Each structure stands twice: as C-alpha cells, then as structure tokens.
Kinemage of the C-alpha trace (Angstrom):
@kinemage 1
@onewidth
@group {chain A} dominant
@subgroup {mainchain}
@vectorlist {calphas} color= white
{ca unk a 1} P 16.827 -1.095 6.492
{ca unk a 2} L 15.847 2.217 9.122
{ca unk a 3} L 15.105 5.715 8.247
{ca unk a 4} L 18.500 6.883 9.463
{ca unk a 5} L 20.716 4.814 6.707
{ca unk a 6} L 18.161 5.489 4.052
{ca unk a 7} L 19.227 7.689 1.087
{ca unk a 8} L 17.159 6.476 -1.695
{ca unk a 9} L 14.111 7.171 -3.414
{ca unk a 10} L 11.182 5.116 -2.616
{ca unk a 11} L 8.990 6.666 0.303
{ca unk a 12} L 6.290 4.125 0.832
{ca unk a 13} L 7.140 -0.120 -0.478
{ca unk a 14} L 4.176 -2.273 -0.218
{ca unk a 15} L 4.953 -6.058 -1.600
{ca unk a 16} L 2.297 -8.638 -1.974
{ca unk a 17} L 0.249 -7.033 0.465
{ca unk a 18} L -3.317 -9.320 1.202
{ca unk a 19} L -6.476 -8.375 3.226
{ca unk a 20} L -8.897 -10.820 3.553
{ca unk a 21} L -12.332 -10.052 5.756
{ca unk a 22} L -13.758 -12.136 8.329
{ca unk a 23} L -16.322 -13.267 5.990
{ca unk a 24} L -13.276 -14.586 3.424
{ca unk a 25} L -13.825 -11.907 1.487
{ca unk a 26} L -10.642 -11.505 -0.632
{ca unk a 27} L -10.024 -7.000 -0.892
{ca unk a 28} L -6.244 -7.341 -1.901
{ca unk a 29} L -4.913 -10.128 -3.302
{ca unk a 30} L -0.650 -9.954 -3.353
{ca unk a 31} L -1.040 -5.933 -4.606
{ca unk a 32} L 2.148 -4.606 -4.813
{ca unk a 33} L 2.815 -0.746 -4.939
{ca unk a 34} L 6.023 1.565 -4.780
{ca unk a 35} L 5.210 5.501 -3.562
{ca unk a 36} L 8.616 7.638 -4.711
{ca unk a 37} L 9.600 10.285 -2.798
{ca unk a 38} L 7.520 13.714 -4.254
{ca unk a 39} L 4.899 11.304 -5.699
{ca unk a 40} L 1.366 11.722 -4.851
{ca unk a 41} L -0.748 8.807 -4.674
{ca unk a 42} L -4.729 8.912 -3.758
{ca unk a 43} L -7.004 5.617 -3.204
{ca unk a 44} L -10.673 6.573 -4.206
{ca unk a 45} L -14.014 3.800 -3.600
{ca unk a 46} L -17.184 4.042 -2.622
{ca unk a 47} L -18.042 4.933 0.892
{ca unk a 48} L -17.532 1.973 3.179
{ca unk a 49} L -15.675 0.500 0.964
{ca unk a 50} L -11.815 0.543 3.209
{ca unk a 51} L -9.993 3.099 1.173
C-alpha cells in the first residue's frame, strides 16, 4: 500500500512492535495500535523514559 492509493480511515498502524534496550530491558513487547483519521493520541511518561 502506498500513500497515493490509500483511501481508508487508518492513519497509523503499528503491529507487534518490540523495543529492547542494549541492557536487555523490554520497553515494549508485541504492542499494536491503530490511529484513525481525526483521532488525537498522546504518549506520556516520566522524563527520560523514551516516550
């Protein structure tokens, strides 16, 4: 799918996202999210947490 031919309402799709730091700490494990057109998403957390 390319931006030119996309006609749906889903603007951001992330499926099974993992984030593992060099010290082997799992920050994210199989996280999935869909953000639809017009939705507002805020990611919050403490300073330095990688948000």
